[in-house]
N, C-alpha and C positions, 0 to 999 in steps of 0.2 A: 423647398422655395415657397414664397407665399406673396401674394397680390393683395394690398391694399383695395376696397371694393370701390368705382363707383361713387356709390352713394355715399359714405365715409369721407372723399373730399368735400361734399357740399355741406354736410353734418360739420364738419372740422371747421372749414372755411366760416360757417354761421356762428358756431359760438366763439372763436376768437375775436373775430368783427363784433361781434354781441358786446364779450369782454369788454373789449376796446370802448366800446360806445358807452355803453354803462358808466365806465367808471372815468369816462375822458373830464376833463374840465372845462369841455370847450360846446358850444351851442352853437347851431349855425346862425350866421347874423343875417339872414335874409329869406324871404319866403317866396317858394317856387310854389307854380302853378298846382294843381291836384294834376292836370294831363301829364304834366314831367314826370309827377313821383309814378304815376300809374303805368307807364314808359319801362320806368326804371325795374319796376313790379314784374312788369313781364319778361324785362332780361334775365331775372333770377330768374323765373320759372324756368324760361327759355333754357339756359343751361344745366338746368337743375330736372327737368319734367323728362328728359333720356334716363337717367340714373335711375332718378324714381319708377318708373313702369317695369325696367328693367329689373330693380330690385324684388317686386312683388308680381312678377313675370311666372312663367312654369320652371325657365331654366336659371331665372337669378334667385329663387328660391330654394336651390339646391346647391347655396355656397359650398364650397371647398375650401380650407383654411389652407391646405397644402396641395400644390401641384407639382408636376413633371416638369422639368428643365426645358425637355421638348429640343434640345443641341444636342447632336449626333458627338459624343466625347472621343470618336475613335477616328473622328475626321482628321486627316492631318492638314488637308488643304484649310479648313474652315480654323483650325488652331492658328496655321501658318498666316491666315487674315487677320487674325486678333491681335497678332504681333507684328504687321503691317500698319494698323490701325493703331497701336502703341506709339510705335514709331513716328509716325505722322504726329500722334498729338505731344509729343516730348519735343518734337524738331516745332511743332508751332509755339509752343512755352518756352524754346529758345529762341526764337525770331521776334516773341512778345518782350523779353528783357532784352533784345538788341534796340527794339524800336524806339522802346523807353529810354535805356542808357546811353544808347549811341544815338540813333537817328535823331530821339527826341531832345538830348543832351540832361536828363534826369541825375542831379544828385542826391546822395541822401543826406547832404549838409544841407540842402534848400529848406525853407518852410512848406508847409503845406501848403499856403497862399500861390506862394510861387510857383508851386509845381504844377497847380491846379488851371492857372492862368496859362502858362507856357503849354501844358496839355493842349488847352481850348486854342490858342495862338496858331500852333503847328498843326500842318493837318498830316495825315497819316502817311508815313513810310508804306512803300509795296510789302514792306515784310511785315509789318503791322498789319496790313489787310489779307495777308496769308496767313498767319498768325490768326487772328481773326474767325480762320475757316477750319484752321484745321486744331487749336488746342482744344476746343469743344468734344473732339472726338474723344477725350478722356472718360466723359461719363457714359457712352456706351462702352468703352472699351472696360472700365470700372464694373459693371454692370455684368456683362458678358464674365468678364475673366471671375467674379465670385461665383456665378453660377458655373462654369466651369471647374471649377476650385470644388466646389461642394460635388458635383459630380464624378470627378476625378479616379481616378484607380488611387493607393496612397502611394505609390514612386511618384505619381506625376502632381499631387497636391504642392510641392515647394515650388515646382514652377511655374504653380496658378499664384502660388503667394506673390513670386516678386511681382508677375503681371499687374496683380493688384496694388503693391506698393508704388509700383512706375505708373499708375493712373492715378494714383492721389497725387502723388505728387507734379504730374503734367494740369492739376486742376489747382494747383496754388497759383497761378495768374490773377485770381478772383482774392486774396486775401493781398497778393502784391498791391493790387490796384488800390485795396483799403487802406493800406498802410502808409501809401504813396499819397494818395489823393482824397483821402476820408469818406471813400464811394460807401455807403450802406449797402446797397441795393445787392451789389455784385454777392458779394460774401451771405447775403440773405436768402439770393437762390439760390445758391453752391450749396449753402448749409441744408437746404431743405432738401435739395438733390439726394444730397450724400445719405442723409437719415434713411430717404425712401430706398436706395440702392440697398444699404446695411437690415432696413426689414426687410427688403424684399430676398435677401440671401439666407436670413435664417441664422446667421451668427450668434450667437449668445455673449452678447460683451459683456465681461463684469462691470459690476456695480461703479468699480473706480473709472474705469475707460470710460464707460457712460458720461457719470460727473464731470470728468476730467475733460472731454469733447464738449461737453455744453458748454462749461465755464470758458471754455477759448473761444466758442465761436458768441457767448454773450458778452465777452471783455471785446473781439475783433468789433462787433456792434454799436458797444458802448464806447468803444474807443474812434469810430469814423465819428458817431455822433459830439462826441469830443471834438474832433476834427472839423467838423461844420461848423462849432460854436467857433475854435480858432480861429477859422478862416472869416469869420464876422467881424471878431476882435481886430485882426489885422486889416481889417477894411474899415477899423473905426467905428464898428457898429457893436450893438449887443445879442445876445441869445434873449435875454430879454425883451430887447424891441422887436427881435424875430419872433416871441411867440406873441407879444400884445399886439403888434402893429404890421409884422413882417408878410409879404407877399404871399407865402404860401401859406398863411393863416387870418387873410383879411378874409378872407369868408366862414371865417369862425371867429366865436365869439369867447371871451375868456369870462369864467365867470366871474364874480363882485369876489365872492369868500375866496377862492385859489387865488385870485390877484392881492387881496389884502393880505394873505399868509406870506407871501412868496416878498411882499414887498414891505411888509412891517415885524415881520418874524425876527426875532433876536436870533435865528440860527445862523449857525457861520457859513461863511463867504462860499466854502466847499460844497456843505450843504444845499446854500441856494442855488449854486452853480449846477450840482446833479437834480434840483427840482426842477429847472425850466430842463436841463435837459431831457428828463423822465417826459416831459410835457411835448417835448421837440419828437418823440418818438410815437406819444399819442396823436400828433396833429398830423405826424408823418400818415398815418392810419385813416385817422379819420378824417382829414379834409379831401379823400377820394370821391366821396359822393356828393359832397355840396359841388366839387369841380364838375363832376359832370351833369347835374343838375344844371348850371349855371351853363355849360357849352351847349346845352339843346337847346335854352331857351336866346340864348345870346349868339348861335353860331348862324353865321352866312349859309345859308344853303344852296347859295350856287357857287360854293365852293367844295362840293363833293369832291373825293380823292378817286374815289372808287379801286380802292384798293393801295393806293400807292403809299396811303399815310403806315396802315397799321404793317403792311408788308412790304416796306422799303426797300429792304437787302434785294428780292424779286422785282423790283420796278428799278432799282440803279444800275442790275445787273442787265436786263430788257433794253434799256436804253445805250447798249455800247452796240447791242447785236440786232435793232431795230430802229423804226422812225420813232418810235416813242418816248417820248420829251422827259424826262423826269430834274426837276429842280428841287433838291435837299433842303435849301434855306426857303424855297418858297412854300415849302410841304409844312416844314417845320411850323411857318408861321401863320399857318391855316388856323390852328382854336383861337377861341377869342380871348383867351390867358395862355400864350404862347410859354412852352417850355415849363408847361405844368398838366401832369398826365393824371387820370383819373379813372379807377376799375378797368375793367375787362372791358367794357362796353363802350367808354369814350372813343377813344380809337376807332373804332369800329362804326361809333354815329357818325365818324369824321369822313368815313369815305362813304358809306352806303344808307346815311341817313336816317327813317323809320324803319326799312329794309332791312336795318342790321341784326332785327330782331330774329329774321332767319339765320342770318351767317352764327348767331351765340346758337339758335337751337341745329343746326348744322355741327358748331363745335362740341354741343353736349351728344350730338350722335355720336361722332366719330370718336369722343373719347370710349363711351360703353362698345362702341365694335372694336375698337381695339385693346378693349382690356378684354374681350371672347376671343381674338385673337393671339392676342400673349399669352395667355391661359396653356395655349398649346405650344407657342413656337417663341422660346425665350430672345431673338433675336429681335421680337417686336417690344421686348419690355422696356427697354430705355424710351421708347415713343410714347407708351403707354403712362410712365411716369412723369413723362414729359408734361404730358396733357394732364393727369394728376396735378401739378405744380402749376399750371396755367387755370386750371379750376381753383385750386387752394384758394392762390392770392386775388382773384378775380375780384372781390370788392375793394382791394388796394390797388394794383397795379394791372396793367396787360403784358404778361410775360410773354405775350408773340410779339414785342416790338423792343422791351426795355429790358435792362441787366443784359445784354447780346442773347436773349432768349430764342429769337429767332435763327440763330446762329447754332443754339441747342437742338432746335429745332430739324435745321437740316442737317445736322451731326448727327443723328439719330436715326432718320430717315436713309441717310446715306452708307450708315453703317449696316441698318438691315437689307438693304438692298446687297452691299457687298458682302455680307457676310451669310446671306441666302444664297446667291450665287456660290463662295466658297463653299457651303454644304453639300452643294449637291455635284459641285465636281469628283471624278473619282479614278483612281488610278488605273491605268491603261489594263493592268494584270484584272482588277477587278472587272471593270467594262467585259471583257473576253468572259471570265469565270459566271458575270450574270448573262450575255448570252448563248453559252453553252447551254 
């Protein structure tokens, strides 16, 4: 078994974001105060500093590429606990399908624009709410099943192969949303989590399998981007207009050379569509930083949310059992540009203002601490890989509150607590033997 190190998340994130920034056809349309840039720099340092310090510390300098699973494979109660969680994840997948096709009345014959508007107008049913809590359990069960498969005796490996397959099946809710609604974020996050899961397991996939898997993931992302363009066309707009003057690019300025090529080239229409689709993907990645800078300079500081914005799920459930008031619509409208999100740091700024840098530092510290614990106890590996994803995509989105991120966090923590309890339960005969 192997875990990617905390510092690798920071380096890979910088490399990916740097690539998109350097190859982007966009430039920032507005100028921002140097103090705003400095605060962004402090946030980047805060998230990366614990990983850097750990890497060059006495403990971090002695990295081991392979670790023990830390799972008592002979614990029947732990195995039973894993199967219970798999059952709950599958139940969540079934309830989600019920919510989409029965409660919301989705039809495979409807176009993506109709489904998107239908999804926005109809509030989630109780089945959908329960499903959102249950199906993210597929991620920790996939991790634990892979670990048990690697550690199991030969006669038990087939059972854990079945557990891995069922966990993967329960993860298919995200691609389902992508196909129906053209949502890129869900498949984007699930692809990263799945890749980290298989990296941890140490399974040597055939090159053909890796190639096919990568092509499927890329195709889903391209498909969802095309669906975004299709939604615009159904509303009488166009991808070209969205890129050149759209709301998610109006803080970006398209380079004249790029616009000239796109408009006046003799390339076929299909190539031109792909040209603009690729620029949509670039804008999706690059626009996060100017959104964050704009938010700092234009946010009404009397409206700090004190955690309600980033951790809305906690605030929502707390309002049911206490006097805490939570208005989801009012909270969503707090940013100066509503329904447009930015970096990991943006939502934290809406909650805590300039004090958010300490929250960012706390997240970075928790990331390193969880890594140290997960090296010895595999039930914490899903939580570590979730935090790894949070740091990995931090320049682009806040995975704490987007793409069902907080549900994955809740599922990872719940699974760790439940399986830790199961691993410590001993049969009565074994307890008597230990006492004797």
